[in-house]
C-alpha positions in Angstrom: 36.2 0.2 -14.4 36.6 2.5 -17.7 34.1 6.0 -17.9 31.9 3.7 -20.3 31.1 1.4 -17.7 31.1 3.7 -14.7 28.6 5.8 -17.0 26.1 2.6 -17.7 26.0 1.7 -13.4 25.7 5.0 -12.4 22.5 4.9 -14.8 21.3 1.7 -13.9 21.6 2.7 -10.4 19.7 5.5 -11.3 17.2 3.7 -12.9 16.7 1.3 -10.6 16.3 3.7 -7.6 13.8 5.7 -9.7 11.8 2.3 -10.2 11.5 1.7 -6.6 10.4 4.9 -6.0 7.3 4.8 -8.2 5.9 1.1 -7.2 6.4 2.6 -3.5 4.4 6.1 -4.3 1.7 3.7 -6.1 1.3 1.3 -3.4 1.0 4.1 -0.7 -1.9 5.8 -3.1 -3.4 2.7 -3.3 -3.4 1.8 0.4 -5.0 4.5 1.0 -7.7 4.6 -1.9 -8.9 1.0 -0.5 -9.0 2.2 2.9 -11.0 5.3 2.2 -13.4 3.0 0.4 -13.3 0.5 3.2 -14.6 3.6 5.8 -17.0 5.0 3.0 -18.4 1.2 2.4 -18.6 1.5 6.6 -20.8 5.3 6.5 -22.9 3.4 3.6 -23.8 0.5 6.3 -22.2 -2.0 4.0 -20.1 -3.9 7.0 -19.3 -7.0 4.6 -17.4 -5.3 1.9 -15.8 -3.0 4.1 -14.6 -5.6 6.2 -12.8 -7.6 2.8 -11.7 -4.4 1.7 -9.5 -3.7 5.9 -8.6 -7.5 5.2 -7.0 -6.5 1.6 -5.1 -3.9 2.7 -3.7 -5.9 5.6 -2.3 -8.8 3.7 -1.6 -6.6 0.3 0.6 -3.6 2.2 1.6 -4.7 5.7 3.8 -2.8 7.4 2.3 0.1 6.1 0.0 3.0 8.3 -2.9 2.3 6.2 -2.6 -1.7 7.2 -2.3 -0.6 11.1 -5.3 1.5 10.4 -7.5 -1.1 8.6 -6.1 -3.8 11.2 -7.3 -1.3 13.8 -10.4 -0.4 11.7 -11.0 -4.4 11.9 -10.8 -5.0 15.8 -13.1 -1.6 16.0 -16.1 -3.9 13.9 -15.6 -6.9 15.4 -13.3 -8.5 12.4 -9.8 -10.6 12.4 -7.6 -11.0 9.8 
């Protein structure tokens, strides 16, 4: 592999990793935002909307802390996926 090909490969790899980090960061924020909105809906006695938001978090962000928290809230308020 010549120097130019090596530089191109390193640049491509770096760009890919940066994009992955950005996407991962956005996913975490979105789950957090939805979770906070769902909690607010619970406080406002809008249970139906809270359930929909918790279900959306579980579906869109499986394996995340917010999906786990949302699943717990669904159990507490008597709903499942």
